[in-house]
N, C-alpha and C positions, 0 to 999 in steps of 0.2 A: 504494500500500500504506500509506504514511504521508504526512505533509505537514509543511512548515514546520520541518524540522530545520536546524540551523546548518550553512551551507555549509563552514565551516572544517574540520569533522570529515572531510568527503569529501576535502578537499585534503590534510590531514595523512596520512590513511590511504592515499590514492593514492600519496603519496611513499614511504611505508613499503613498499608492495607493489611498486613499480616495478621494483626489481632482480630480484625473483623472477618477475615476470609481465610482462616487457616485450613489446611488440608484435613480431610476426614476420611473415614472408611466408607462413606456413602456411595462413592463411585470408584469402581476398579477398571483399569485399562490393561489390556494385554496386546502387545504389538503383534500384528499378523504379517505385514510386509512394509517395506520401505524402499524408496527410490532416491538416489542422489547422483551426483556426477555431472558430466558435461551436457547432459540432455535437459537439465533443469537450470534456468537462468531467471531468478526472481519469480518463482511461481506464486500467483496471487489468489486465484479462486478455483476450487474444484467442484464439479457439479455432475450428478448422475442424471442422464436422460433416460428415463425408465422405459420408454417405448423401444429404444434401440438397445438398451442394456449397457451402453458405454458411458465411461466417465470422460469429461472434457475439462481441461486444465488451461487457464489463461496464464501466459508467461510474458512478463513485461520486457525482459531482455536487459541488456546492460546500460541502457540510456537513462533510466530513471522513470519515476511515476508520472512525470509531466512532459516528457520529451516526445515531440512529434517527429519521430525519426524512422518510422516504418519498421522498427526492429522487434515488434511484439508479434506473438503468434498463439495459436491454440493447439494443444496436444490432445490426441485421442488415446484413451487407455481402456483396458478391461478392468473389471471390478476386483481382480486379483493382482493388479499392479503391473500388468504387461503393457508396454507401449506398442500400440497398433500403428500409429503414425505420429512421429515426433513433431513435424511441422505440418499438421493437417490443414490449417488455414493460416496464411501469412499475410503480411501487408498491414498489420495493425500497428498502433503506436505504443500505447501502454495499457493493454487490455486488463480489466479488473473483473467486475461482477459478471456472472453468467447465469442465465435461466433460459427456459424454453417455453414455447406454447405450440402444441402440435409438433410439426416437423421442422420448426424454425428455432434456432438458437440465437438468443440476443446477448450481446456483449457490450458493456460500457467501455468507452475509449476516449478519455479526457473531456472532449466536448461533443461527442457524438455517441449514438448507439448503433451498432451494426447488426444486421440480420443475416444469419447464415443458414442456407439450406443444408440440413443435416445429411440427407441422402447424397447430394451432389458435392458437399464439402466446399461450397463456394459462397462468398458474400453476395447477397442478392439485393440488399437495400441498406441505406444508411439514413439515420435521423440526426441531422445536425442541430445542435442547440448552441447557437453562437454566444449567448450570454452566460453559459455555464463556466464555472471557475475550475471545478475539479470533480467530474463525475466519478462515482466510486462503485458502491454495490448496486445491484439490480435485482428485481424480482418481477414475477408476472402473476396475474390473477386468472381465474377460470375463463373469464370473458375476453382474455387477450390483452387487457390493459397492462402496460409496462410501467413500473415505478423505479426511478433511479435517483439515488442520493447525490447531492452536491455538497460535499463536506465543508469546503471552504466558505461557500455562500450560505450555509445553514438553510438548505432548501431541498425540497423533494419535487422532482418533475414527474409528470405522468405522460405517457404516449398512448393516445386512444384515438381510434379511427384515423390512424396515420398522422396525427397532429400532436406535437409536443406542447405542453403548457405547464405552468407552475401548479402543483397540487397543494402544497403548503410550504410556508417559509416563516422564519423568525427565530429569535433566540431561544424560545421554548423547545425547539427541536434539538438544541445543544450540539449543533454541527453534526448531523446524522451521518453515519457510515453504513452500518449493516441495516438491511431491510429484508423483510419476510412477510409475504401475504398469508394470512390465515382466515379464510372465509371472508367476512365483512370487515376484517381488521387488518391493519398494517402494523407489524412490529418494527420498531426502529431502535438501533443502538447508537447512543450519542458519543461523540468523541470528547465533549466537555464544553464548559462555558469559559469565557475569557480567552477566546481563541487567538493565538499568535500566528499570523500568516508567514512569518519568517522561518520558524522552525516547527510549526504545527503543534506547539505545546498548548496547554490550557491551564487556567488558574484553578478550575474545579473539574473533577472527573465527570464523565458522562454517565447516563443511566439508561436502563432498558425501559421503553415505553410502548404503549399500544394506542393506535389511532383508529377511531371509527371511520371507515372509508366513506361513509355517507354523511355523517354529521361533522366529521373532522374533530370530534372531541378527543382530547388526549388524556390517557390514564397512565400514571407512573407505576411501573412494576417494581423496580428496585428503588426504594425511597432514598437510600443513602447513595452518595457518589460512588460509582462502581468501577469505572475504568475507562480507557480509551477504546471503546467497544467497536469491534470490526465485524466478524462474521456472526450470524445468528441462524440457528437451525433448531427445529423441534426435536426433542428426544423421543417422541412417540409415546410418552407417558405423562403428558401434561406439562412438562417443563421444557427447558431450552439449554443448549450448549452455546456458549458465547466466548469469543476470543478477544483478547486485548493485544493489539499489535505492538503498541509502544513499550509495554512492560514485558510482554511475552508470557501470557497466561491463558489457560483454558479454564473457564468458569462453567459451573452448572447452576442454573437459576430455576427454582421451583415456581409453580403457579402463584404461590403467595408472596413471591419476591425474595425468598431466602436464597442467599448466594453461597456456594461452596467453591473453593479453589480446588480444581481437579488435578492440574499438572502445570508445572512451570517450564518455560522454554527460553531460549535466547530471544532477543527482540525480533519481531517480524512474523508472528503467527497470524495468518490472514483468514480468508473466507473458506471455512470448512464445509464438508459434506457429511450428512448423517443418513445412513440407510437404516431407518429405525426398525423395520421388520426383521433385520438381521443383527441388530445391536452393533452396528459398525459405524465408526467415526473416522474420517480421513482429514488429516491436518496438513496444510501447506506451510512450510517454514520459508518465508520469502527470502530473507537475508542469508539463510543457511543453504539455500538451493536444495531443499529436501521435501519429500512428500511421504507421509507415514499413515498407515491404516492401523486401527486398533479395534479389538472386540471390547465393548464396554458392558458393564453390569451395574445396574442401579439397585442398591439395597432398598428393600421395601419395609 
């Protein structure tokens, strides 16, 4: 999502959060496969397209999260971690969030959303959003509406009927990064308040929130400042797995907002995938150039 932030920030914030979010035995992870090496270059978002059964991974490349350098691409993988096509779709800049609707894969790419025909493996359309500052995560609803966060602008766009517009904006969104549609609601993970555009730091950590897609009413899920929240996925049991990119943490959030620290990582854990029916979670470590799958167990 970002790169080259000072590691001391993560250490200090990790210490501050430790008393409220200590590890517990509620969630167990068992590693099942891992990929690293020269085929991964700043992997940002991993997504399972259920109709085809393949995973798709956005890779920013070496130019950074805001570079319009044409150096980004999408990798196609099997669910057991085998790379089917390393550079399945190329010509992107800094691709981040991935979701699909039908046979089309949508990917955010700085100031545009590209549509990829999954069968053909080709970009078939792009939605340019000229006023966008930093498009990040992306999700889709059953009716085909696309939601994409603009973290720098503290804004969420929607693309509906082939037209892009502002869905919601303002400081109450806490510079949203992660987004996830659940029925009539949109889950958002905030990066935080008091946002500094120079280094993407914040004065106050972000929280997990729920937005009614019809009334646009916002409900706070984690009442205390939680983290620089990046990826959000349902755990299939009423809760959520959420990553913190800047500090390097995987959290579990219950429906009542209780937060558990599941695992610590180096800085850069990004948009995860959860295959809930198989209790599988897949974590991209962007700055480490690594992708790891785990079997997870939630204690009842």
